[in-house]
N, C-alpha and C positions, 0 to 999 in steps of 0.2 A: 504495500499499499505506499502510496505517496505520503507526504506530511499531511496531517489533517487539515492544517492551513489552507492547503490547495483546494480544498472542497468548501471552503467559506464562500457564501455567494458574494459576486464581485458588485460592487456599486451599490451597497447596502447601506443604509443609515444607521444600522445597528453597529457597523465597523468602529465609528468614531466612539460610540459609547462604551465598546467593549475592549478599546485599544488597549488600555492599562492591563486589563485581565490577560489579553492573548500574549503579552510580554512578561508575564509574571512567571515564576517559577513552577508553580502548580500546573499551569496550561502546559509548559514545556515538557514537565514531567508526564501529563496525561498523553500528549501526544507521542511520547516515547513508547509508553506502555501500549497505545491501541496500535501503533506500527507494530509492534512484536506480536500482540494477540490477533491481528489480521494475517501475519505470516503462519500460525500455527494452528487457529482456531477459526470454526465458522461464526462471523459476527453479523448480528442484525442491528439497524438496517444496512442495504450498502453503503458504503462511503459516500457515495455522491447525494445520498438522502438524509445524511445524518443531521445537517442543518437546513433541512425543508422548510422546517415551521417559519425559519427567518427568513426564507426565499418568499413565501407566500404571504405573510403578515410584516410588514414594516414596523418600525418602532412609532413613528408619527402615526400610523394608521390603527394601532392597536388598541382595542377598546376593552376586551374582556381576553383574560388568562386562564384556560384551562389547564391545571398542573397535575399530573399524574406521578407515576412510581418510575418505571423503566419500559424500555419497548417490548412488544410481543417478541416472545423467544422462539415462535414455530415459523418455519420455511414459509415464505410468502406472505407474510403477514406484515410486520413492520416497515413502514416507508417513511418515517420520519416526522410523522404528525401524531400527537398523543392519541390513543384508543383508535386512530383510523387505520383501515385497511384497504387496499387497491380495490376498485369496482370489479365485482366478478369474485372476489374471495371471500369465503364464509366468514361473517362477523365471528370472533372469538367470545367467550363468556362474557368477558366485561364489557364490549360494545354491545351484545345483546342486552344485557342488564341496562346500560347507558340508554338504548332505544327505548327498552321498555318504562322507564322512568320519564321519559322524553313523551312518550305516547300518553301516558297516565297525567303528566303535567299540564300538558297543551290540549289534551282531548283530541288528539290527531293518531292517524296511522303512522307507524313507524317507518322512517326512510326505508327504502329497498335496497340502497347501495350503502355499504360501511365506508366508503371514501367521503371524509369530511372535509374535503378541500375547500368546498363552497363556504364552510364557516370561516375557515382562515383567509378566504378572500374578502370575507366581511370585517375583518379586525378580530378574528379570534386567535390569539396566540395558543397552538395546541403544543404545548411542552410537557417534556416529562422531567423530572429530578435528575435523572441520569439517560444520556441519550444513546448508549449501546448496550448490547448484551450478548453473551454467548448463547449460541443455539442450545436450546434445551435447558438452560440455566439461569431461572430468574434470579435477578440480583446480583449476578457474576460480576457486573462491573462498578458495583457499588464502591465508595471509598477509594476511588483512583483518582479523583480531581473533576469528576462532572459536577458533584456538589458545589463546588467552589465556583464553577462556571455558571451554573444556574442561580447560584446566590447573587453574583454579580448581574446577571440579567434582571433577577427580580428587584436588587438595589437600584438600577436605571428605570426599570419602569414606576417603581416608588416614586421617583423625582418627575414623573411625566407631567407635562402642563396640563392634562386633563385627567379627572379622577377616572379610575379604571374600576372593572369589576374582576376580583381573583376568586376563581372557583378551585378550592384546594381538595383535593379527593386523595385519602389514606395519610396514614402518619408521615411519610417523608415530605410529602406536600404541605401538611399542616404546619411543621417545623418553620417554614418560611412565613408564616403568618405574622410573627413577632418583628420582622424587617418591613412589615406594610403599615404605612400610616393609616389613622382612621378616618381620613379624608376618602380613602377608598371603600369599595363594598367588598367585603370578605364573607364568601360563602363557603362555609366549613362541613364536610360530612365524611363518613367513611368512603372507602373505595369501592366502584361498583364491581368488583371481582365476586365471584360466588361465595368466597370466604366471608366478606363482610357486607355485602349488599344487605342483607336483612338486619344489619345493625344500627340502620340509620340513613343508609343511602336511598332506599325505597321510601318515597314520600317526602323527601326533602326538597323537591320541587326547585331545583337550581335553575332552570331555564327560564321560568316566569318570573323569578327573582332577580335574574340578572337583567331581564328586559326591563323590569320595574326600576330598578337602579339606573340603567342608562337612560330612561326616560327622566327620571329624577335630575341626572346630570344634563339634560338636554340634549341628549344624543338619541341617534337613531338607533332602535330596538334590532337584534339579530333576528334574521329569518331563519329558525332552526330546522324547519321543514318546507 
């Protein structure tokens, strides 16, 4: 694999925001670690998709942040947007639960496709706490430097000129809440995975809550379906 920096989107307004982190020892160590991992392991997503969320959602256009844990670790699933899969790929259990809550929350039919790119294009940053994973091994890339990177992302978003909506699903995501000022809206619940969805994710109504907050902020709501 090339250096991870080679896959960062060109001409992105995120670049200036994250420049100091890209020059940090933490990110340099992460780049070395990932290069070695891609040499000997099957890693998801593909290198060109690791930063896809930043390609589709600019810093300036971000309105909502959905923060999960780490990418799907099954073949053909992760493509760089948290919870999303390419069109034609069977939605994994977490995404099926997400769609079940969406349908209940908004009284609508669940989307037919698991590709959430349309959300990203409306200003929903689909981010994970950790952006890569070994095949078949959930959380295998935790504590290797990604958390420092996503801490930097959240720190910059906290300084956004506009108030944002942060949807934090699962304990790793919830740890970021302390770094988010109260001028923003924070929607916190368990992760939609089968292990935790029944512990408070179902019935949390995050999609209507996010749109209510955006309207309060004077911003257009997200078309979730």
